[in-house]
PyMOL CGO cylinders between C-alpha atoms (Angstrom):
from pymol import cmd
from pymol.cgo import CYLINDER

trace = [
    CYLINDER, 0.00, 0.00, 0.00, 2.96, 2.32, 0.43, 0.3, 1, 1, 1, 1, 1, 1,
    CYLINDER, 2.96, 2.32, 0.43, 3.66, 2.11, -3.32, 0.3, 1, 1, 1, 1, 1, 1,
    CYLINDER, 3.66, 2.11, -3.32, 0.03, 2.12, -4.44, 0.3, 1, 1, 1, 1, 1, 1,
    CYLINDER, 0.03, 2.12, -4.44, -1.20, 3.98, -7.51, 0.3, 1, 1, 1, 1, 1, 1,
    CYLINDER, -1.20, 3.98, -7.51, -4.53, 5.71, -7.92, 0.3, 1, 1, 1, 1, 1, 1,
    CYLINDER, -4.53, 5.71, -7.92, -5.50, 3.19, -10.60, 0.3, 1, 1, 1, 1, 1, 1,
    CYLINDER, -5.50, 3.19, -10.60, -4.83, 0.19, -8.34, 0.3, 1, 1, 1, 1, 1, 1,
    CYLINDER, -4.83, 0.19, -8.34, -6.62, 1.86, -5.44, 0.3, 1, 1, 1, 1, 1, 1,
    CYLINDER, -6.62, 1.86, -5.44, -9.67, 2.63, -7.57, 0.3, 1, 1, 1, 1, 1, 1,
    CYLINDER, -9.67, 2.63, -7.57, -9.72, -0.96, -8.87, 0.3, 1, 1, 1, 1, 1, 1,
    CYLINDER, -9.72, -0.96, -8.87, -9.61, -2.22, -5.27, 0.3, 1, 1, 1, 1, 1, 1,
    CYLINDER, -9.61, -2.22, -5.27, -13.00, -0.58, -4.51, 0.3, 1, 1, 1, 1, 1, 1,
    CYLINDER, -13.00, -0.58, -4.51, -14.42, 1.35, -7.48, 0.3, 1, 1, 1, 1, 1, 1,
    CYLINDER, -14.42, 1.35, -7.48, -16.42, 4.45, -6.60, 0.3, 1, 1, 1, 1, 1, 1,
    CYLINDER, -16.42, 4.45, -6.60, -15.27, 4.44, -2.97, 0.3, 1, 1, 1, 1, 1, 1,
    CYLINDER, -15.27, 4.44, -2.97, -11.49, 4.54, -3.31, 0.3, 1, 1, 1, 1, 1, 1,
    CYLINDER, -11.49, 4.54, -3.31, -10.49, 7.62, -5.28, 0.3, 1, 1, 1, 1, 1, 1,
    CYLINDER, -10.49, 7.62, -5.28, -6.78, 8.29, -4.71, 0.3, 1, 1, 1, 1, 1, 1,
    CYLINDER, -6.78, 8.29, -4.71, -3.87, 6.64, -2.93, 0.3, 1, 1, 1, 1, 1, 1,
    CYLINDER, -3.87, 6.64, -2.93, -0.37, 7.55, -4.02, 0.3, 1, 1, 1, 1, 1, 1,
    CYLINDER, -0.37, 7.55, -4.02, 2.94, 8.80, -2.69, 0.3, 1, 1, 1, 1, 1, 1,
    CYLINDER, 2.94, 8.80, -2.69, 3.80, 12.46, -3.19, 0.3, 1, 1, 1, 1, 1, 1,
    CYLINDER, 3.80, 12.46, -3.19, 7.23, 13.11, -4.57, 0.3, 1, 1, 1, 1, 1, 1,
    CYLINDER, 7.23, 13.11, -4.57, 9.86, 10.43, -4.76, 0.3, 1, 1, 1, 1, 1, 1,
    CYLINDER, 9.86, 10.43, -4.76, 8.66, 7.26, -3.05, 0.3, 1, 1, 1, 1, 1, 1,
    CYLINDER, 8.66, 7.26, -3.05, 11.17, 5.41, -0.92, 0.3, 1, 1, 1, 1, 1, 1,
    CYLINDER, 11.17, 5.41, -0.92, 8.69, 2.83, 0.33, 0.3, 1, 1, 1, 1, 1, 1,
    CYLINDER, 8.69, 2.83, 0.33, 9.57, 3.76, 3.87, 0.3, 1, 1, 1, 1, 1, 1,
    CYLINDER, 9.57, 3.76, 3.87, 9.40, 6.16, 6.77, 0.3, 1, 1, 1, 1, 1, 1,
    CYLINDER, 9.40, 6.16, 6.77, 8.89, 9.77, 5.76, 0.3, 1, 1, 1, 1, 1, 1,
    CYLINDER, 8.89, 9.77, 5.76, 6.97, 9.11, 2.54, 0.3, 1, 1, 1, 1, 1, 1,
    CYLINDER, 6.97, 9.11, 2.54, 3.88, 11.31, 2.24, 0.3, 1, 1, 1, 1, 1, 1,
    CYLINDER, 3.88, 11.31, 2.24, 0.80, 9.46, 1.01, 0.3, 1, 1, 1, 1, 1, 1,
    CYLINDER, 0.80, 9.46, 1.01, -2.35, 11.09, -0.39, 0.3, 1, 1, 1, 1, 1, 1,
    CYLINDER, -2.35, 11.09, -0.39, -5.54, 9.22, 0.49, 0.3, 1, 1, 1, 1, 1, 1,
    CYLINDER, -5.54, 9.22, 0.49, -8.96, 10.15, -0.86, 0.3, 1, 1, 1, 1, 1, 1,
    CYLINDER, -8.96, 10.15, -0.86, -11.92, 7.86, -0.23, 0.3, 1, 1, 1, 1, 1, 1,
    CYLINDER, -11.92, 7.86, -0.23, -15.50, 7.73, 0.96, 0.3, 1, 1, 1, 1, 1, 1,
    CYLINDER, -15.50, 7.73, 0.96, -16.35, 6.39, 4.40, 0.3, 1, 1, 1, 1, 1, 1,
    CYLINDER, -16.35, 6.39, 4.40, -20.12, 6.28, 4.47, 0.3, 1, 1, 1, 1, 1, 1,
    CYLINDER, -20.12, 6.28, 4.47, -21.24, 9.58, 2.99, 0.3, 1, 1, 1, 1, 1, 1,
    CYLINDER, -21.24, 9.58, 2.99, -18.15, 11.39, 4.26, 0.3, 1, 1, 1, 1, 1, 1,
    CYLINDER, -18.15, 11.39, 4.26, -15.33, 12.02, 1.84, 0.3, 1, 1, 1, 1, 1, 1,
    CYLINDER, -15.33, 12.02, 1.84, -11.93, 11.76, 3.50, 0.3, 1, 1, 1, 1, 1, 1,
    CYLINDER, -11.93, 11.76, 3.50, -9.10, 13.62, 1.78, 0.3, 1, 1, 1, 1, 1, 1,
    CYLINDER, -9.10, 13.62, 1.78, -5.97, 13.34, 3.86, 0.3, 1, 1, 1, 1, 1, 1,
    CYLINDER, -5.97, 13.34, 3.86, -2.25, 13.10, 3.68, 0.3, 1, 1, 1, 1, 1, 1,
    CYLINDER, -2.25, 13.10, 3.68, -0.44, 10.58, 5.78, 0.3, 1, 1, 1, 1, 1, 1,
    CYLINDER, -0.44, 10.58, 5.78, 3.22, 10.58, 6.68, 0.3, 1, 1, 1, 1, 1, 1,
    CYLINDER, 3.22, 10.58, 6.68, 4.61, 7.06, 6.97, 0.3, 1, 1, 1, 1, 1, 1,
    CYLINDER, 4.61, 7.06, 6.97, 5.91, 6.72, 10.54, 0.3, 1, 1, 1, 1, 1, 1,
    CYLINDER, 5.91, 6.72, 10.54, 6.62, 3.00, 10.56, 0.3, 1, 1, 1, 1, 1, 1,
    CYLINDER, 6.62, 3.00, 10.56, 6.74, 0.24, 7.98, 0.3, 1, 1, 1, 1, 1, 1,
    CYLINDER, 6.74, 0.24, 7.98, 7.58, -3.44, 8.16, 0.3, 1, 1, 1, 1, 1, 1,
    CYLINDER, 7.58, -3.44, 8.16, 6.91, -4.79, 4.65, 0.3, 1, 1, 1, 1, 1, 1,
    CYLINDER, 6.91, -4.79, 4.65, 4.15, -7.36, 4.68, 0.3, 1, 1, 1, 1, 1, 1,
    CYLINDER, 4.15, -7.36, 4.68, 3.60, -6.87, 8.42, 0.3, 1, 1, 1, 1, 1, 1,
    CYLINDER, 3.60, -6.87, 8.42, 2.91, -3.33, 9.61, 0.3, 1, 1, 1, 1, 1, 1,
    CYLINDER, 2.91, -3.33, 9.61, 2.25, 0.18, 8.35, 0.3, 1, 1, 1, 1, 1, 1,
    CYLINDER, 2.25, 0.18, 8.35, 1.61, 3.34, 10.39, 0.3, 1, 1, 1, 1, 1, 1,
    CYLINDER, 1.61, 3.34, 10.39, 0.58, 6.69, 8.92, 0.3, 1, 1, 1, 1, 1, 1,
    CYLINDER, 0.58, 6.69, 8.92, 0.19, 9.93, 10.83, 0.3, 1, 1, 1, 1, 1, 1,
    CYLINDER, 0.19, 9.93, 10.83, -2.46, 12.09, 9.22, 0.3, 1, 1, 1, 1, 1, 1,
    CYLINDER, -2.46, 12.09, 9.22, -1.96, 15.71, 8.39, 0.3, 1, 1, 1, 1, 1, 1,
    CYLINDER, -1.96, 15.71, 8.39, -3.85, 18.54, 6.78, 0.3, 1, 1, 1, 1, 1, 1,
    CYLINDER, -3.85, 18.54, 6.78, -1.82, 21.76, 6.99, 0.3, 1, 1, 1, 1, 1, 1,
    CYLINDER, -1.82, 21.76, 6.99, -0.11, 20.57, 10.18, 0.3, 1, 1, 1, 1, 1, 1,
    CYLINDER, -0.11, 20.57, 10.18, 0.35, 17.07, 11.62, 0.3, 1, 1, 1, 1, 1, 1,
    CYLINDER, 0.35, 17.07, 11.62, -2.89, 15.86, 13.17, 0.3, 1, 1, 1, 1, 1, 1,
    CYLINDER, -2.89, 15.86, 13.17, -3.08, 13.87, 16.40, 0.3, 1, 1, 1, 1, 1, 1,
    CYLINDER, -3.08, 13.87, 16.40, -4.43, 10.85, 14.50, 0.3, 1, 1, 1, 1, 1, 1,
    CYLINDER, -4.43, 10.85, 14.50, -2.77, 7.72, 13.17, 0.3, 1, 1, 1, 1, 1, 1,
    CYLINDER, -2.77, 7.72, 13.17, -3.81, 4.76, 11.07, 0.3, 1, 1, 1, 1, 1, 1,
    CYLINDER, -3.81, 4.76, 11.07, -2.10, 1.48, 11.80, 0.3, 1, 1, 1, 1, 1, 1,
    CYLINDER, -2.10, 1.48, 11.80, -2.43, -1.67, 9.74, 0.3, 1, 1, 1, 1, 1, 1,
    CYLINDER, -2.43, -1.67, 9.74, -1.04, -4.91, 11.14, 0.3, 1, 1, 1, 1, 1, 1,
    CYLINDER, -1.04, -4.91, 11.14, -0.94, -7.95, 8.86, 0.3, 1, 1, 1, 1, 1, 1,
    CYLINDER, -0.94, -7.95, 8.86, -0.48, -11.45, 10.24, 0.3, 1, 1, 1, 1, 1, 1,
    CYLINDER, -0.48, -11.45, 10.24, -0.38, -14.63, 8.18, 0.3, 1, 1, 1, 1, 1, 1,
    CYLINDER, -0.38, -14.63, 8.18, -3.11, -17.15, 8.99, 0.3, 1, 1, 1, 1, 1, 1,
    CYLINDER, -3.11, -17.15, 8.99, -3.91, -20.45, 7.28, 0.3, 1, 1, 1, 1, 1, 1,
    CYLINDER, -3.91, -20.45, 7.28, -5.31, -19.61, 3.86, 0.3, 1, 1, 1, 1, 1, 1,
    CYLINDER, -5.31, -19.61, 3.86, -4.68, -15.87, 4.01, 0.3, 1, 1, 1, 1, 1, 1,
    CYLINDER, -4.68, -15.87, 4.01, -3.87, -12.93, 6.21, 0.3, 1, 1, 1, 1, 1, 1,
    CYLINDER, -3.87, -12.93, 6.21, -5.46, -11.33, 9.25, 0.3, 1, 1, 1, 1, 1, 1,
    CYLINDER, -5.46, -11.33, 9.25, -5.68, -7.53, 9.12, 0.3, 1, 1, 1, 1, 1, 1,
    CYLINDER, -5.68, -7.53, 9.12, -5.93, -5.34, 12.20, 0.3, 1, 1, 1, 1, 1, 1,
    CYLINDER, -5.93, -5.34, 12.20, -6.92, -1.74, 11.45, 0.3, 1, 1, 1, 1, 1, 1,
    CYLINDER, -6.92, -1.74, 11.45, -6.50, 0.75, 14.28, 0.3, 1, 1, 1, 1, 1, 1,
    CYLINDER, -6.50, 0.75, 14.28, -7.13, 4.47, 14.34, 0.3, 1, 1, 1, 1, 1, 1,
    CYLINDER, -7.13, 4.47, 14.34, -5.78, 6.35, 17.32, 0.3, 1, 1, 1, 1, 1, 1,
    CYLINDER, -5.78, 6.35, 17.32, -6.54, 9.99, 17.96, 0.3, 1, 1, 1, 1, 1, 1,
    CYLINDER, -6.54, 9.99, 17.96, -5.53, 12.34, 20.71, 0.3, 1, 1, 1, 1, 1, 1,
    CYLINDER, -5.53, 12.34, 20.71, -2.91, 14.82, 21.77, 0.3, 1, 1, 1, 1, 1, 1,
    CYLINDER, -2.91, 14.82, 21.77, -0.17, 13.93, 24.24, 0.3, 1, 1, 1, 1, 1, 1,
    CYLINDER, -0.17, 13.93, 24.24, 0.52, 15.77, 27.47, 0.3, 1, 1, 1, 1, 1, 1,
    CYLINDER, 0.52, 15.77, 27.47, -1.23, 19.06, 28.13, 0.3, 1, 1, 1, 1, 1, 1,
    CYLINDER, -1.23, 19.06, 28.13, -2.72, 18.91, 24.63, 0.3, 1, 1, 1, 1, 1, 1,
    CYLINDER, -2.72, 18.91, 24.63, -5.16, 16.31, 25.94, 0.3, 1, 1, 1, 1, 1, 1,
    CYLINDER, -5.16, 16.31, 25.94, -7.40, 19.15, 27.07, 0.3, 1, 1, 1, 1, 1, 1,
    CYLINDER, -7.40, 19.15, 27.07, -8.21, 19.57, 23.36, 0.3, 1, 1, 1, 1, 1, 1,
    CYLINDER, -8.21, 19.57, 23.36, -9.22, 15.93, 22.84, 0.3, 1, 1, 1, 1, 1, 1,
    CYLINDER, -9.22, 15.93, 22.84, -12.96, 16.69, 23.24, 0.3, 1, 1, 1, 1, 1, 1,
    CYLINDER, -12.96, 16.69, 23.24, -12.68, 18.67, 20.00, 0.3, 1, 1, 1, 1, 1, 1,
    CYLINDER, -12.68, 18.67, 20.00, -11.83, 15.43, 18.21, 0.3, 1, 1, 1, 1, 1, 1,
    CYLINDER, -11.83, 15.43, 18.21, -15.27, 14.09, 19.11, 0.3, 1, 1, 1, 1, 1, 1,
    CYLINDER, -15.27, 14.09, 19.11, -16.73, 16.69, 16.76, 0.3, 1, 1, 1, 1, 1, 1,
    CYLINDER, -16.73, 16.69, 16.76, -15.10, 14.74, 13.94, 0.3, 1, 1, 1, 1, 1, 1,
    CYLINDER, -15.10, 14.74, 13.94, -14.90, 11.20, 15.34, 0.3, 1, 1, 1, 1, 1, 1,
    CYLINDER, -14.90, 11.20, 15.34, -18.62, 10.89, 16.05, 0.3, 1, 1, 1, 1, 1, 1,
    CYLINDER, -18.62, 10.89, 16.05, -20.43, 7.64, 16.86, 0.3, 1, 1, 1, 1, 1, 1,
    CYLINDER, -20.43, 7.64, 16.86, -21.92, 7.80, 13.35, 0.3, 1, 1, 1, 1, 1, 1,
    CYLINDER, -21.92, 7.80, 13.35, -18.45, 8.08, 11.80, 0.3, 1, 1, 1, 1, 1, 1,
    CYLINDER, -18.45, 8.08, 11.80, -17.25, 5.15, 13.93, 0.3, 1, 1, 1, 1, 1, 1,
    CYLINDER, -17.25, 5.15, 13.93, -20.19, 3.04, 12.66, 0.3, 1, 1, 1, 1, 1, 1,
    CYLINDER, -20.19, 3.04, 12.66, -19.53, 4.10, 9.06, 0.3, 1, 1, 1, 1, 1, 1,
    CYLINDER, -19.53, 4.10, 9.06, -15.83, 3.28, 9.44, 0.3, 1, 1, 1, 1, 1, 1,
    CYLINDER, -15.83, 3.28, 9.44, -16.65, -0.14, 10.89, 0.3, 1, 1, 1, 1, 1, 1,
    CYLINDER, -16.65, -0.14, 10.89, -18.95, -0.88, 7.93, 0.3, 1, 1, 1, 1, 1, 1,
    CYLINDER, -18.95, -0.88, 7.93, -16.28, 0.44, 5.55, 0.3, 1, 1, 1, 1, 1, 1,
    CYLINDER, -16.28, 0.44, 5.55, -13.51, -1.84, 6.83, 0.3, 1, 1, 1, 1, 1, 1,
    CYLINDER, -13.51, -1.84, 6.83, -15.81, -4.87, 6.93, 0.3, 1, 1, 1, 1, 1, 1,
    CYLINDER, -15.81, -4.87, 6.93, -16.23, -4.43, 3.17, 0.3, 1, 1, 1, 1, 1, 1,
    CYLINDER, -16.23, -4.43, 3.17, -12.76, -3.08, 2.40, 0.3, 1, 1, 1, 1, 1, 1,
    CYLINDER, -12.76, -3.08, 2.40, -10.63, -5.75, 4.01, 0.3, 1, 1, 1, 1, 1, 1,
    CYLINDER, -10.63, -5.75, 4.01, -12.17, -8.75, 2.24, 0.3, 1, 1, 1, 1, 1, 1,
    CYLINDER, -12.17, -8.75, 2.24, -11.47, -6.79, -0.95, 0.3, 1, 1, 1, 1, 1, 1,
    CYLINDER, -11.47, -6.79, -0.95, -7.91, -6.21, 0.30, 0.3, 1, 1, 1, 1, 1, 1,
    CYLINDER, -7.91, -6.21, 0.30, -7.30, -9.95, 0.09, 0.3, 1, 1, 1, 1, 1, 1,
    CYLINDER, -7.30, -9.95, 0.09, -7.61, -9.77, -3.70, 0.3, 1, 1, 1, 1, 1, 1,
    CYLINDER, -7.61, -9.77, -3.70, -5.51, -6.60, -3.83, 0.3, 1, 1, 1, 1, 1, 1,
    CYLINDER, -5.51, -6.60, -3.83, -2.61, -8.14, -1.91, 0.3, 1, 1, 1, 1, 1, 1,
    CYLINDER, -2.61, -8.14, -1.91, -2.69, -11.61, -3.40, 0.3, 1, 1, 1, 1, 1, 1,
    CYLINDER, -2.69, -11.61, -3.40, -0.52, -11.83, -6.50, 0.3, 1, 1, 1, 1, 1, 1,
    CYLINDER, -0.52, -11.83, -6.50, -2.11, -13.11, -9.67, 0.3, 1, 1, 1, 1, 1, 1,
    CYLINDER, -2.11, -13.11, -9.67, -1.54, -16.87, -9.38, 0.3, 1, 1, 1, 1, 1, 1,
    CYLINDER, -1.54, -16.87, -9.38, -1.35, -17.32, -13.16, 0.3, 1, 1, 1, 1, 1, 1,
    CYLINDER, -1.35, -17.32, -13.16, 1.19, -14.52, -13.71, 0.3, 1, 1, 1, 1, 1, 1,
    CYLINDER, 1.19, -14.52, -13.71, 4.26, -15.84, -15.44, 0.3, 1, 1, 1, 1, 1, 1,
    CYLINDER, 4.26, -15.84, -15.44, 2.85, -19.33, -15.95, 0.3, 1, 1, 1, 1, 1, 1,
    CYLINDER, 2.85, -19.33, -15.95, 1.37, -18.75, -19.38, 0.3, 1, 1, 1, 1, 1, 1,
    CYLINDER, 1.37, -18.75, -19.38, -2.15, -19.49, -18.09, 0.3, 1, 1, 1, 1, 1, 1,
]
cmd.load_cgo(trace, "trace")
């Protein structure tokens, strides 16, 4: 997903996934800036994420930003299981230290409705992710 193109992202979930690509020169690692544009429920999310951690095939953490870094992160943890992969999707939001007094403002954005929409989104998205991550089994075999 760090080296995704808009075309691949759109093919993953047409009409819902709009953009996912790295800005500038992609290194495939920490510091890359990723543009993400998708619908979650009726809400359109247009964000940039700075890659904070990456373990290829295992873990990816983005910190979201608009004009400034936001106190929100998306973490994807991938674990092999028989017949596939288990995906754990975690969003954390909140300021550290004294900034915690501003955390109630986050509830204006992270509403119960948004949480329900996000839950429905990932329950559809991640089964589709299986096909996105799995290489074409007939590639290179002439089939």
